[in-house]
PDB file of N, CA, C and O in Angstrom:
ATOM      1  N   MET A   1      11.961  19.367 -17.206  1.00  0.00           N
ATOM      2  CA  MET A   1      12.286  19.021 -16.136  1.00  0.00           C
ATOM      3  C   MET A   1      11.106  19.450 -15.038  1.00  0.00           C
ATOM      4  O   MET A   1      10.604  20.572 -14.972  1.00  0.00           O
ATOM      5  N   SER A   2      10.741  18.201 -14.105  1.00  0.00           N
ATOM      6  CA  SER A   2       9.600  18.654 -13.312  1.00  0.00           C
ATOM      7  C   SER A   2      10.057  18.736 -12.113  1.00  0.00           C
ATOM      8  O   SER A   2      11.129  18.172 -11.890  1.00  0.00           O
ATOM      9  N   THR A   3       9.558  19.263 -11.311  1.00  0.00           N
ATOM     10  CA  THR A   3       9.570  19.759  -9.679  1.00  0.00           C
ATOM     11  C   THR A   3       8.508  18.494  -8.816  1.00  0.00           C
ATOM     12  O   THR A   3       7.302  18.295  -8.966  1.00  0.00           O
ATOM     13  N   VAL A   4       9.538  17.762  -7.863  1.00  0.00           N
ATOM     14  CA  VAL A   4       8.699  17.216  -7.054  1.00  0.00           C
ATOM     15  C   VAL A   4       8.754  17.758  -5.641  1.00  0.00           C
ATOM     16  O   VAL A   4       9.827  18.309  -5.396  1.00  0.00           O
ATOM     17  N   ASN A   5       8.054  17.750  -4.844  1.00  0.00           N
ATOM     18  CA  ASN A   5       8.118  18.369  -3.269  1.00  0.00           C
ATOM     19  C   ASN A   5       7.937  16.904  -2.371  1.00  0.00           C
ATOM     20  O   ASN A   5       7.033  16.128  -2.682  1.00  0.00           O
ATOM     21  N   PHE A   6       8.701  16.651  -1.440  1.00  0.00           N
ATOM     22  CA  PHE A   6       8.569  15.750  -0.456  1.00  0.00           C
ATOM     23  C   PHE A   6       8.784  16.212   0.918  1.00  0.00           C
ATOM     24  O   PHE A   6       9.664  17.021   1.211  1.00  0.00           O
ATOM     25  N   SER A   7       8.069  15.754   1.653  1.00  0.00           N
ATOM     26  CA  SER A   7       7.935  16.052   3.329  1.00  0.00           C
ATOM     27  C   SER A   7       9.202  14.697   3.756  1.00  0.00           C
ATOM     28  O   SER A   7       9.084  13.508   3.462  1.00  0.00           O
ATOM     29  N   VAL A   8      10.150  15.226   4.373  1.00  0.00           N
ATOM     30  CA  VAL A   8      10.751  14.446   5.237  1.00  0.00           C
ATOM     31  C   VAL A   8      11.439  14.733   6.899  1.00  0.00           C
ATOM     32  O   VAL A   8      11.630  15.903   7.230  1.00  0.00           O
ATOM     33  N   PRO A   9      11.630  14.096   7.450  1.00  0.00           N
ATOM     34  CA  PRO A   9      11.781  14.307   8.774  1.00  0.00           C
ATOM     35  C   PRO A   9      13.099  15.490   9.225  1.00  0.00           C
ATOM     36  O   PRO A   9      14.144  14.959   8.850  1.00  0.00           O
ATOM     37  N   GLU A  10      13.322  16.454   9.682  1.00  0.00           N
ATOM     38  CA  GLU A  10      14.137  17.351  10.043  1.00  0.00           C
ATOM     39  C   GLU A  10      15.544  16.461  10.408  1.00  0.00           C
ATOM     40  O   GLU A  10      16.667  16.863  10.102  1.00  0.00           O
ATOM     41  N   ASP A  11      15.342  15.483  10.950  1.00  0.00           N
ATOM     42  CA  ASP A  11      16.883  15.064  11.038  1.00  0.00           C
ATOM     43  C   ASP A  11      17.508  14.550   9.767  1.00  0.00           C
ATOM     44  O   ASP A  11      18.662  14.787   9.407  1.00  0.00           O
ATOM     45  N   VAL A  12      16.468  13.695   9.019  1.00  0.00           N
ATOM     46  CA  VAL A  12      17.041  13.145   7.567  1.00  0.00           C
ATOM     47  C   VAL A  12      17.613  14.375   6.691  1.00  0.00           C
ATOM     48  O   VAL A  12      18.722  14.331   6.160  1.00  0.00           O
ATOM     49  N   LYS A  13      16.705  15.516   6.594  1.00  0.00           N
ATOM     50  CA  LYS A  13      17.250  16.812   6.311  1.00  0.00           C
ATOM     51  C   LYS A  13      18.617  17.300   6.601  1.00  0.00           C
ATOM     52  O   LYS A  13      19.384  17.750   5.750  1.00  0.00           O
ATOM     53  N   ARG A  14      18.815  17.203   7.607  1.00  0.00           N
ATOM     54  CA  ARG A  14      20.159  18.010   8.305  1.00  0.00           C
ATOM     55  C   ARG A  14      21.302  16.790   7.729  1.00  0.00           C
ATOM     56  O   ARG A  14      22.363  16.991   7.137  1.00  0.00           O
ATOM     57  N   ALA A  15      20.774  15.680   8.066  1.00  0.00           N
ATOM     58  CA  ALA A  15      21.852  14.651   7.690  1.00  0.00           C
ATOM     59  C   ALA A  15      22.346  14.392   6.059  1.00  0.00           C
ATOM     60  O   ALA A  15      23.537  14.215   5.805  1.00  0.00           O
ATOM     61  N   PHE A  16      21.374  14.392   5.070  1.00  0.00           N
ATOM     62  CA  PHE A  16      21.403  14.491   3.999  1.00  0.00           C
ATOM     63  C   PHE A  16      22.345  15.697   3.629  1.00  0.00           C
ATOM     64  O   PHE A  16      23.429  15.523   3.073  1.00  0.00           O
ATOM     65  N   HIS A  17      21.853  16.928   3.977  1.00  0.00           N
ATOM     66  CA  HIS A  17      22.755  18.423   3.581  1.00  0.00           C
ATOM     67  C   HIS A  17      23.945  18.015   4.173  1.00  0.00           C
ATOM     68  O   HIS A  17      24.920  18.515   3.612  1.00  0.00           O
ATOM     69  N   ALA A  18      24.240  17.215   5.197  1.00  0.00           N
ATOM     70  CA  ALA A  18      25.451  17.197   5.503  1.00  0.00           C
ATOM     71  C   ALA A  18      26.531  16.251   4.961  1.00  0.00           C
ATOM     72  O   ALA A  18      27.726  16.528   5.069  1.00  0.00           O
ATOM     73  N   ALA A  19      26.059  15.059   4.341  1.00  0.00           N
ATOM     74  CA  ALA A  19      26.163  14.144   3.833  1.00  0.00           C
ATOM     75  C   ALA A  19      27.026  14.812   2.324  1.00  0.00           C
ATOM     76  O   ALA A  19      28.230  14.880   2.077  1.00  0.00           O
ATOM     77  N   PHE A  20      25.877  15.216   1.556  1.00  0.00           N
ATOM     78  CA  PHE A  20      26.165  16.022   0.313  1.00  0.00           C
ATOM     79  C   PHE A  20      26.276  17.079   0.007  1.00  0.00           C
ATOM     80  O   PHE A  20      25.855  17.650  -0.998  1.00  0.00           O
ATOM     81  N   ALA A  21      27.093  17.595   1.187  1.00  0.00           N
ATOM     82  CA  ALA A  21      27.203  19.107   1.024  1.00  0.00           C
ATOM     83  C   ALA A  21      28.326  19.613  -0.248  1.00  0.00           C
ATOM     84  O   ALA A  21      29.293  18.965  -0.646  1.00  0.00           O
ATOM     85  N   GLY A  22      27.975  20.652  -0.620  1.00  0.00           N
ATOM     86  CA  GLY A  22      29.098  21.371  -1.626  1.00  0.00           C
ATOM     87  C   GLY A  22      28.289  20.316  -3.117  1.00  0.00           C
ATOM     88  O   GLY A  22      28.772  20.613  -4.209  1.00  0.00           O
ATOM     89  N   GLN A  23      27.235  19.261  -3.150  1.00  0.00           N
ATOM     90  CA  GLN A  23      27.044  18.631  -4.304  1.00  0.00           C
ATOM     91  C   GLN A  23      25.513  19.143  -4.575  1.00  0.00           C
ATOM     92  O   GLN A  23      24.674  19.444  -3.726  1.00  0.00           O
ATOM     93  N   ASN A  24      25.382  19.158  -6.068  1.00  0.00           N
ATOM     94  CA  ASN A  24      24.112  19.490  -6.368  1.00  0.00           C
ATOM     95  C   ASN A  24      22.772  18.496  -5.848  1.00  0.00           C
ATOM     96  O   ASN A  24      22.447  17.359  -6.190  1.00  0.00           O
ATOM     97  N   LYS A  25      22.265  19.303  -5.031  1.00  0.00           N
ATOM     98  CA  LYS A  25      21.199  18.072  -4.200  1.00  0.00           C
ATOM     99  C   LYS A  25      20.050  17.463  -5.412  1.00  0.00           C
ATOM    100  O   LYS A  25      19.402  16.425  -5.279  1.00  0.00           O
ATOM    101  N   SER A  26      20.010  18.151  -6.289  1.00  0.00           N
ATOM    102  CA  SER A  26      18.920  18.025  -7.250  1.00  0.00           C
ATOM    103  C   SER A  26      19.298  16.426  -8.152  1.00  0.00           C
ATOM    104  O   SER A  26      18.601  15.440  -8.395  1.00  0.00           O
ATOM    105  N   ALA A  27      20.690  16.768  -8.455  1.00  0.00           N
ATOM    106  CA  ALA A  27      21.368  15.801  -9.016  1.00  0.00           C
ATOM    107  C   ALA A  27      21.594  14.205  -8.368  1.00  0.00           C
ATOM    108  O   ALA A  27      21.636  13.082  -8.870  1.00  0.00           O
ATOM    109  N   VAL A  28      21.719  14.775  -6.920  1.00  0.00           N
ATOM    110  CA  VAL A  28      21.840  13.502  -5.809  1.00  0.00           C
ATOM    111  C   VAL A  28      20.749  13.177  -5.943  1.00  0.00           C
ATOM    112  O   VAL A  28      20.646  12.103  -6.534  1.00  0.00           O
ATOM    113  N   ILE A  29      19.627  13.739  -5.585  1.00  0.00           N
ATOM    114  CA  ILE A  29      18.256  13.028  -5.397  1.00  0.00           C
ATOM    115  C   ILE A  29      18.014  12.313  -6.807  1.00  0.00           C
ATOM    116  O   ILE A  29      17.448  11.220  -6.841  1.00  0.00           O
ATOM    117  N   THR A  30      18.396  12.866  -7.816  1.00  0.00           N
ATOM    118  CA  THR A  30      18.063  12.155  -8.866  1.00  0.00           C
ATOM    119  C   THR A  30      18.307  10.931  -8.977  1.00  0.00           C
ATOM    120  O   THR A  30      17.526  10.030  -9.282  1.00  0.00           O
ATOM    121  N   ALA A  31      19.689  10.865  -8.663  1.00  0.00           N
ATOM    122  CA  ALA A  31      20.522   9.626  -8.937  1.00  0.00           C
ATOM    123  C   ALA A  31      19.888   8.453  -7.886  1.00  0.00           C
ATOM    124  O   ALA A  31      19.619   7.317  -8.277  1.00  0.00           O
ATOM    125  N   LEU A  32      19.718   8.856  -6.654  1.00  0.00           N
ATOM    126  CA  LEU A  32      18.866   8.035  -5.959  1.00  0.00           C
ATOM    127  C   LEU A  32      17.630   7.819  -6.067  1.00  0.00           C
ATOM    128  O   LEU A  32      17.191   6.864  -5.425  1.00  0.00           O
ATOM    129  N   MET A  33      16.892   8.449  -6.719  1.00  0.00           N
ATOM    130  CA  MET A  33      15.342   8.022  -7.223  1.00  0.00           C
ATOM    131  C   MET A  33      15.856   7.185  -8.399  1.00  0.00           C
ATOM    132  O   MET A  33      15.171   6.162  -8.384  1.00  0.00           O
ATOM    133  N   ARG A  34      16.633   7.132  -9.297  1.00  0.00           N
ATOM    134  CA  ARG A  34      16.740   5.820 -10.374  1.00  0.00           C
ATOM    135  C   ARG A  34      17.607   4.482  -9.682  1.00  0.00           C
ATOM    136  O   ARG A  34      17.477   3.323 -10.074  1.00  0.00           O
ATOM    137  N   GLU A  35      18.368   4.853  -8.747  1.00  0.00           N
ATOM    138  CA  GLU A  35      18.613   3.476  -8.054  1.00  0.00           C
ATOM    139  C   GLU A  35      17.496   2.579  -7.448  1.00  0.00           C
ATOM    140  O   GLU A  35      17.467   1.349  -7.402  1.00  0.00           O
ATOM    141  N   ALA A  36      16.447   3.615  -6.925  1.00  0.00           N
ATOM    142  CA  ALA A  36      15.368   3.051  -6.223  1.00  0.00           C
ATOM    143  C   ALA A  36      14.559   2.548  -7.396  1.00  0.00           C
ATOM    144  O   ALA A  36      14.449   1.322  -7.414  1.00  0.00           O
ATOM    145  N   VAL A  37      13.899   3.273  -8.494  1.00  0.00           N
ATOM    146  CA  VAL A  37      13.317   2.452  -9.461  1.00  0.00           C
ATOM    147  C   VAL A  37      14.206   0.969  -9.855  1.00  0.00           C
ATOM    148  O   VAL A  37      13.775  -0.150  -9.576  1.00  0.00           O
ATOM    149  N   GLU A  38      15.431   1.212 -10.510  1.00  0.00           N
ATOM    150  CA  GLU A  38      16.191  -0.017 -10.925  1.00  0.00           C
ATOM    151  C   GLU A  38      16.137  -1.320  -9.682  1.00  0.00           C
ATOM    152  O   GLU A  38      16.218  -2.539  -9.831  1.00  0.00           O
ATOM    153  N   ARG A  39      15.976  -0.525  -8.493  1.00  0.00           N
ATOM    154  CA  ARG A  39      16.207  -1.704  -7.322  1.00  0.00           C
ATOM    155  C   ARG A  39      14.625  -2.648  -7.625  1.00  0.00           C
ATOM    156  O   ARG A  39      14.410  -3.847  -7.804  1.00  0.00           O
ATOM    157  N   ARG A  40      13.726  -1.427  -7.573  1.00  0.00           N
ATOM    158  CA  ARG A  40      12.337  -1.922  -7.677  1.00  0.00           C
ATOM    159  C   ARG A  40      11.626  -2.933  -9.191  1.00  0.00           C
ATOM    160  O   ARG A  40      10.586  -3.565  -9.378  1.00  0.00           O
ATOM    161  N   ALA A  41      12.542  -2.701  -9.805  1.00  0.00           N
ATOM    162  CA  ALA A  41      12.751  -3.213 -11.206  1.00  0.00           C
ATOM    163  C   ALA A  41      13.031  -4.827 -11.015  1.00  0.00           C
ATOM    164  O   ALA A  41      12.314  -5.789 -11.291  1.00  0.00           O
ATOM    165  N   ARG A  42      14.479  -4.748 -10.383  1.00  0.00           N
ATOM    166  CA  ARG A  42      15.158  -5.752 -10.049  1.00  0.00           C
ATOM    167  C   ARG A  42      14.440  -6.659  -9.122  1.00  0.00           C
ATOM    168  O   ARG A  42      14.678  -7.856  -9.280  1.00  0.00           O
ATOM    169  N   GLU A  43      13.821  -6.410  -8.425  1.00  0.00           N
ATOM    170  CA  GLU A  43      12.940  -7.386  -7.204  1.00  0.00           C
ATOM    171  C   GLU A  43      11.617  -7.658  -7.974  1.00  0.00           C
ATOM    172  O   GLU A  43      10.959  -8.669  -7.728  1.00  0.00           O
ATOM    173  N   ALA A  44      11.303  -6.913  -8.740  1.00  0.00           N
ATOM    174  CA  ALA A  44      10.016  -7.315  -9.628  1.00  0.00           C
ATOM    175  C   ALA A  44      10.647  -8.613 -10.388  1.00  0.00           C
ATOM    176  O   ALA A  44      10.142  -9.730 -10.272  1.00  0.00           O
ATOM    177  N   ARG A  45      11.814  -8.348 -11.183  1.00  0.00           N
ATOM    178  CA  ARG A  45      12.264  -9.545 -11.974  1.00  0.00           C
ATOM    179  C   ARG A  45      12.531 -11.005 -11.147  1.00  0.00           C
ATOM    180  O   ARG A  45      12.500 -12.192 -11.472  1.00  0.00           O
ATOM    181  N   HIS A  46      12.790 -10.304  -9.981  1.00  0.00           N
ATOM    182  CA  HIS A  46      13.662 -11.785  -8.987  1.00  0.00           C
ATOM    183  C   HIS A  46      12.512 -12.747  -8.536  1.00  0.00           C
ATOM    184  O   HIS A  46      12.631 -13.892  -8.099  1.00  0.00           O
ATOM    185  N   GLN A  47      11.181 -11.899  -8.778  1.00  0.00           N
ATOM    186  CA  GLN A  47       9.898 -12.271  -7.608  1.00  0.00           C
ATOM    187  C   GLN A  47       9.485 -12.991  -9.043  1.00  0.00           C
ATOM    188  O   GLN A  47       9.025 -14.095  -8.754  1.00  0.00           O
ATOM    189  N   ALA A  48       9.472 -12.801 -10.411  1.00  0.00           N
ATOM    190  CA  ALA A  48       8.777 -13.418 -11.502  1.00  0.00           C
ATOM    191  C   ALA A  48       9.498 -14.751 -11.846  1.00  0.00           C
ATOM    192  O   ALA A  48       8.914 -15.705 -12.361  1.00  0.00           O
ATOM    193  N   ALA A  49      10.927 -14.739 -11.491  1.00  0.00           N
ATOM    194  CA  ALA A  49      11.735 -15.692 -12.001  1.00  0.00           C
ATOM    195  C   ALA A  49      11.437 -16.732 -10.837  1.00  0.00           C
ATOM    196  O   ALA A  49      11.099 -17.840 -11.254  1.00  0.00           O
ATOM    197  N   VAL A  50      11.496 -16.591  -9.493  1.00  0.00           N
ATOM    198  CA  VAL A  50      10.946 -17.329  -8.140  1.00  0.00           C
ATOM    199  C   VAL A  50       9.805 -17.979  -8.343  1.00  0.00           C
ATOM    200  O   VAL A  50       9.826 -19.180  -8.072  1.00  0.00           O
ATOM    201  N   GLU A  51       8.688 -17.464  -8.797  1.00  0.00           N
ATOM    202  CA  GLU A  51       7.713 -17.598  -9.148  1.00  0.00           C
ATOM    203  C   GLU A  51       7.553 -18.529 -10.432  1.00  0.00           C
ATOM    204  O   GLU A  51       6.749 -19.460 -10.469  1.00  0.00           O
ATOM    205  N   ALA A  52       8.294 -18.226 -11.350  1.00  0.00           N
ATOM    206  CA  ALA A  52       8.229 -19.379 -12.555  1.00  0.00           C
ATOM    207  C   ALA A  52       8.972 -20.444 -12.167  1.00  0.00           C
ATOM    208  O   ALA A  52       8.496 -21.490 -12.609  1.00  0.00           O
ATOM    209  N   ILE A  53       9.976 -20.595 -11.499  1.00  0.00           N
ATOM    210  CA  ILE A  53      10.796 -21.898 -10.560  1.00  0.00           C
ATOM    211  C   ILE A  53      10.015 -22.585 -10.447  1.00  0.00           C
ATOM    212  O   ILE A  53       9.899 -23.649 -11.056  1.00  0.00           O
ATOM    213  N   LEU A  54       9.018 -21.970  -9.331  1.00  0.00           N
ATOM    214  CA  LEU A  54       8.547 -22.777  -8.119  1.00  0.00           C
ATOM    215  C   LEU A  54       7.052 -23.326  -9.015  1.00  0.00           C
ATOM    216  O   LEU A  54       6.530 -24.402  -8.721  1.00  0.00           O
ATOM    217  N   ALA A  55       6.566 -22.554  -9.958  1.00  0.00           N
ATOM    218  CA  ALA A  55       5.327 -23.431 -11.077  1.00  0.00           C
ATOM    219  C   ALA A  55       6.001 -24.345 -11.877  1.00  0.00           C
ATOM    220  O   ALA A  55       5.312 -25.328 -12.151  1.00  0.00           O
ATOM    221  N   GLU A  56       7.240 -24.341 -12.388  1.00  0.00           N
ATOM    222  CA  GLU A  56       7.984 -25.533 -12.905  1.00  0.00           C
ATOM    223  C   GLU A  56       8.035 -26.676 -12.224  1.00  0.00           C
ATOM    224  O   GLU A  56       7.725 -27.802 -12.615  1.00  0.00           O
ATOM    225  N   HIS A  57       8.542 -26.253 -10.929  1.00  0.00           N
ATOM    226  CA  HIS A  57       8.871 -27.547  -9.746  1.00  0.00           C
ATOM    227  C   HIS A  57       7.428 -28.256  -9.555  1.00  0.00           C
ATOM    228  O   HIS A  57       7.325 -29.480  -9.474  1.00  0.00           O
ATOM    229  N   THR A  58       6.195 -27.272  -9.483  1.00  0.00           N
ATOM    230  CA  THR A  58       4.931 -28.108  -9.004  1.00  0.00           C
ATOM    231  C   THR A  58       4.385 -28.609 -10.156  1.00  0.00           C
ATOM    232  O   THR A  58       3.713 -29.614  -9.921  1.00  0.00           O
ATOM    233  N   SER A  59       4.421 -28.224 -11.575  1.00  0.00           N
ATOM    234  CA  SER A  59       4.273 -28.765 -12.469  1.00  0.00           C
ATOM    235  C   SER A  59       5.015 -30.313 -12.545  1.00  0.00           C
ATOM    236  O   SER A  59       4.312 -31.323 -12.517  1.00  0.00           O
ATOM    237  N   SER A  60       6.156 -30.372 -12.620  1.00  0.00           N
ATOM    238  CA  SER A  60       7.123 -31.490 -13.004  1.00  0.00           C
ATOM    239  C   SER A  60       6.795 -32.441 -11.719  1.00  0.00           C
ATOM    240  O   SER A  60       6.548 -33.626 -11.942  1.00  0.00           O
ATOM    241  N   ALA A  61       6.787 -32.038 -10.613  1.00  0.00           N
ATOM    242  CA  ALA A  61       6.303 -32.591  -9.193  1.00  0.00           C
ATOM    243  C   ALA A  61       5.168 -33.650  -9.388  1.00  0.00           C
ATOM    244  O   ALA A  61       5.241 -34.818  -9.005  1.00  0.00           O
ATOM    245  N   ALA A  62       4.077 -33.060 -10.057  1.00  0.00           N
ATOM    246  CA  ALA A  62       3.045 -33.529  -9.935  1.00  0.00           C
ATOM    247  C   ALA A  62       3.159 -34.621 -11.292  1.00  0.00           C
ATOM    248  O   ALA A  62       2.199 -35.362 -11.504  1.00  0.00           O
ATOM    249  N   ALA A  63       4.049 -34.665 -11.951  1.00  0.00           N
ATOM    250  CA  ALA A  63       3.710 -35.748 -13.342  1.00  0.00           C
ATOM    251  C   ALA A  63       4.923 -36.976 -12.646  1.00  0.00           C
ATOM    252  O   ALA A  63       5.375 -37.892 -13.333  1.00  0.00           O
ATOM    253  N   LEU A  64       5.268 -36.767 -11.292  1.00  0.00           N
ATOM    254  CA  LEU A  64       6.167 -38.006 -10.970  1.00  0.00           C
ATOM    255  C   LEU A  64       5.349 -38.883 -10.120  1.00  0.00           C
ATOM    256  O   LEU A  64       4.585 -38.661  -9.181  1.00  0.00           O
ATOM    257  N   PRO A  65       5.719 -39.900 -10.703  1.00  0.00           N
ATOM    258  CA  PRO A  65       4.588 -41.027  -9.942  1.00  0.00           C
ATOM    259  C   PRO A  65       4.755 -41.237  -8.395  1.00  0.00           C
ATOM    260  O   PRO A  65       5.860 -41.226  -7.853  1.00  0.00           O
ATOM    261  N   ARG A  66       3.370 -41.460  -7.614  1.00  0.00           N
ATOM    262  CA  ARG A  66       3.254 -41.330  -6.329  1.00  0.00           C
ATOM    263  C   ARG A  66       3.977 -42.723  -5.758  1.00  0.00           C
ATOM    264  O   ARG A  66       4.119 -43.703  -6.490  1.00  0.00           O
ATOM    265  N   VAL A  67       4.312 -42.707  -4.702  1.00  0.00           N
ATOM    266  CA  VAL A  67       4.809 -43.928  -3.936  1.00  0.00           C
ATOM    267  C   VAL A  67       4.065 -43.875  -2.917  1.00  0.00           C
ATOM    268  O   VAL A  67       3.952 -42.787  -2.351  1.00  0.00           O
ATOM    269  N   THR A  68       3.279 -45.171  -2.353  1.00  0.00           N
ATOM    270  CA  THR A  68       2.733 -45.224  -1.256  1.00  0.00           C
ATOM    271  C   THR A  68       3.618 -45.412   0.020  1.00  0.00           C
ATOM    272  O   THR A  68       4.667 -45.958  -0.322  1.00  0.00           O
ATOM    273  N   GLU A  69       3.586 -45.166   1.339  1.00  0.00           N
ATOM    274  CA  GLU A  69       4.198 -45.500   2.040  1.00  0.00           C
ATOM    275  C   GLU A  69       4.419 -46.977   2.520  1.00  0.00           C
ATOM    276  O   GLU A  69       5.244 -47.320   3.366  1.00  0.00           O
ATOM    277  N   ALA A  70       3.530 -47.818   1.829  1.00  0.00           N
ATOM    278  CA  ALA A  70       3.822 -49.262   2.003  1.00  0.00           C
ATOM    279  C   ALA A  70       4.610 -49.676   0.734  1.00  0.00           C
ATOM    280  O   ALA A  70       5.425 -50.576   0.934  1.00  0.00           O
ATOM    281  N   GLN A  71       4.548 -49.312  -0.230  1.00  0.00           N
ATOM    282  CA  GLN A  71       5.734 -49.431  -1.136  1.00  0.00           C
ATOM    283  C   GLN A  71       7.038 -48.736  -0.727  1.00  0.00           C
ATOM    284  O   GLN A  71       7.939 -49.564  -0.856  1.00  0.00           O
ATOM    285  N   PHE A  72       7.423 -47.799  -0.375  1.00  0.00           N
ATOM    286  CA  PHE A  72       8.396 -47.319   0.262  1.00  0.00           C
ATOM    287  C   PHE A  72       9.097 -48.113   1.182  1.00  0.00           C
ATOM    288  O   PHE A  72      10.287 -48.399   1.056  1.00  0.00           O
ATOM    289  N   ARG A  73       8.168 -48.577   2.369  1.00  0.00           N
ATOM    290  CA  ARG A  73       8.636 -49.462   3.224  1.00  0.00           C
ATOM    291  C   ARG A  73       8.999 -50.568   2.916  1.00  0.00           C
ATOM    292  O   ARG A  73       9.983 -51.071   3.459  1.00  0.00           O
ATOM    293  N   GLU A  74       8.329 -51.167   2.027  1.00  0.00           N
ATOM    294  CA  GLU A  74       8.816 -52.245   1.486  1.00  0.00           C
ATOM    295  C   GLU A  74      10.164 -52.483   0.383  1.00  0.00           C
ATOM    296  O   GLU A  74      10.825 -53.506   0.204  1.00  0.00           O
ATOM    297  N   ALA A  75      10.276 -51.260  -0.207  1.00  0.00           N
ATOM    298  CA  ALA A  75      11.629 -50.888  -1.028  1.00  0.00           C
ATOM    299  C   ALA A  75      12.564 -51.008   0.076  1.00  0.00           C
ATOM    300  O   ALA A  75      13.524 -51.773  -0.004  1.00  0.00           O
ATOM    301  N   ARG A  76      12.391 -50.460   0.866  1.00  0.00           N
ATOM    302  CA  ARG A  76      13.532 -49.748   1.760  1.00  0.00           C
ATOM    303  C   ARG A  76      14.092 -51.496   2.576  1.00  0.00           C
ATOM    304  O   ARG A  76      15.266 -51.864   2.611  1.00  0.00           O
ATOM    305  N   GLU A  77      13.032 -52.210   3.078  1.00  0.00           N
ATOM    306  CA  GLU A  77      13.396 -52.989   3.637  1.00  0.00           C
ATOM    307  C   GLU A  77      13.784 -54.454   2.896  1.00  0.00           C
ATOM    308  O   GLU A  77      14.253 -55.429   3.485  1.00  0.00           O
ATOM    309  N   HIS A  78      13.459 -54.364   1.406  1.00  0.00           N
ATOM    310  CA  HIS A  78      13.917 -55.491   0.360  1.00  0.00           C
ATOM    311  C   HIS A  78      15.151 -55.217   0.026  1.00  0.00           C
ATOM    312  O   HIS A  78      15.837 -56.210  -0.218  1.00  0.00           O
ATOM    313  N   GLY A  79      15.891 -53.739  -0.107  1.00  0.00           N
ATOM    314  CA  GLY A  79      17.001 -53.424  -0.061  1.00  0.00           C
ATOM    315  C   GLY A  79      18.051 -53.688   0.856  1.00  0.00           C
ATOM    316  O   GLY A  79      19.256 -53.612   0.617  1.00  0.00           O
ATOM    317  N   ARG A  80      17.425 -54.047   2.075  1.00  0.00           N
ATOM    318  CA  ARG A  80      18.520 -54.053   3.296  1.00  0.00           C
ATOM    319  C   ARG A  80      19.146 -55.626   3.338  1.00  0.00           C
ATOM    320  O   ARG A  80      18.380 -56.589   3.345  1.00  0.00           O
ATOM    321  N   PRO A  81      20.341 -55.757   3.360  1.00  0.00           N
ATOM    322  CA  PRO A  81      21.311 -56.582   3.526  1.00  0.00           C
ATOM    323  C   PRO A  81      21.125 -57.743   4.904  1.00  0.00           C
ATOM    324  O   PRO A  81      22.006 -58.570   5.138  1.00  0.00           O
TER     325      PRO A  81
END
């Protein structure tokens, strides 16, 4: 097991000790660090998924036929009763 030293504001230290009184502070810090690592990994997976979706959308949109404004106007006017 390794030791890690962090500097935190005094008010955070007091609040932490009050919130986790009677508990193993090292175990609490370890659990919080694990949660932070998992959150960061989840955020990275989320970002990668968003980028993949956007890339797929961009490549799909590029393959669609382009309609000019004149063609669109003609289709709109032609379709009216």
